[in-house]
N, C-alpha and C positions, 0 to 999 in steps of 0.2 A: 391852175393845176399844171404841173410839168408832165409832158409826155415825151416818149422817145423821139417823135417827129419834131418836137420843139428844140431839140439839142442843136446848137449852132456851133460851127467850127470856128475856132479862134485862129490866131496867127502863129502860135508857138508850136513847133514841130517835134521838139524833144525836151526832156528835162533830165536834170542830174540831181540825185540825192547825195549830198556830202555828209557822211557820218562824222560829226565833229567831236562828240564826247560819249564814251561808253562807261556806264557804271554796272554794278552787279544786277540791276533790275531794268535798265533802259538805255537806249541810245538816243541822244539828241542830235538832230541834224538840220540841214538847210536844204530845201527843195528849190532848185533854180530852173526857170522855164526860159527856153531860148527859141528864137525863130530860125529859119533855114539859113540865115546869114550869120549865125552865131551871136546875134545880139541878145543880150539879157532883156527879157520882157517883164518878168515878175519873179519875186522870191518869197518864200514862205519858210516857216519853221516846221519841223516834223519830229515825230516821236515813234520809236520802234522798240521792240523787245531786244535784249542783248543777243549776241551770237552764241547759240547753243547747238551748233552743228546742224542747222536747218531742221530742228525738231519741230514737228507740227504743233501749232498753237502755243509754242514756248520760245520760239527763236525768230529773229529777223531772217529775211531771205538772204541767200548768198550774194556777194558782190558780183556784178555782171551787168550785161545790157539785155533788156527785155522789151518785148512789144507790149503795148498797153492800149486801152481804149476807154473812152468815157461811157458810162452807162447809168441807168436808173435802177437802183437796188431796192428790193421790197422792204428791207430793214433800214438801210442807211441813206436812201434817197440818192442824190447825186454822188457819184463816186467814180473812181477809175479802177479798172481791173488790170492787174499785172499778169501777163500770160506766160506760159511755158517755163514756169519755175520748177526746177528739178525736184521731184518727189513732193511737190506741194500743189494745192489747188485752192481756189477761192481767195487769192491774195488781192486785197483792195487798198487803195488810198481812200480813206473815208474820214468822216467827222468823228470827233471824240476829244477828250481832254487828258485822260490819265493812261499811264502805261498798261494798266490792267484792262483797258478797253481795246487794246490793239489786236489781241488774238492772233498775233503773227503778222498783222497787216501794218500799214503805215497811217498814222494820224497826221492831219495837216492843221496848221493854225497860223495866225499872224504874228504872235509873240509867245514868249515863255513867261510863266509865273508859277509860283508854288500855291496853287489855288486852295488845296486842302491842308496846307501847312504841315506836310509829312516830311519835308526836307528834300523832296524831288521836284524838279521842274516839270510843269505840265504845259501843254499847248493851249492857248486861249484864242478866242474869236475863231473857232474852228468852222462854224457855218459860213461866216463872212469869207474866210480863206477859201473854202470849197467853191463858193459862188464865184469868186475871183479866178480861181484855178479853171473852172469851167468856162469862163468868159475868154480866157487866153489860149487854152489848149485846142489843138485840132482834135477831131473825134477819134483818130487813131494816131499814136505817136510812139516814140522810143523813150525808154527811161533807162538811165545808166546809174548804177549805185557804186559809189567809191568811198574809200576811207579818206578822212580829211587830214 
């Protein structure tokens, strides 16, 4: 069983989400994890909702730099909370596969594939990605979101 006291700090001190491709229903990106010397430690694929002016549960969060922390969530288990997002709360990096599972948060995966054959890329191997993310990130870190 995972407990809050079993969370171990990794070596990555910040990460960057590069928003590579936006469609009418989703944004496909890359999440890059760096150590304090700016060495790339690990990379993941990510999925967000499109930019709809920061509308709650319908939009990605604005481009910017945020504080974040690892936590155990009652619904999503291991995740990261992105803090101090203007006019938003409860923004997480969490497991999931499809854009409709984001709720304005960020989904993490190892690769992209059209799982449900709807013509949209989905993130896959999300639980493995979250495990890996947890193993490399410090318990508190910065996250920067940029356009690709």
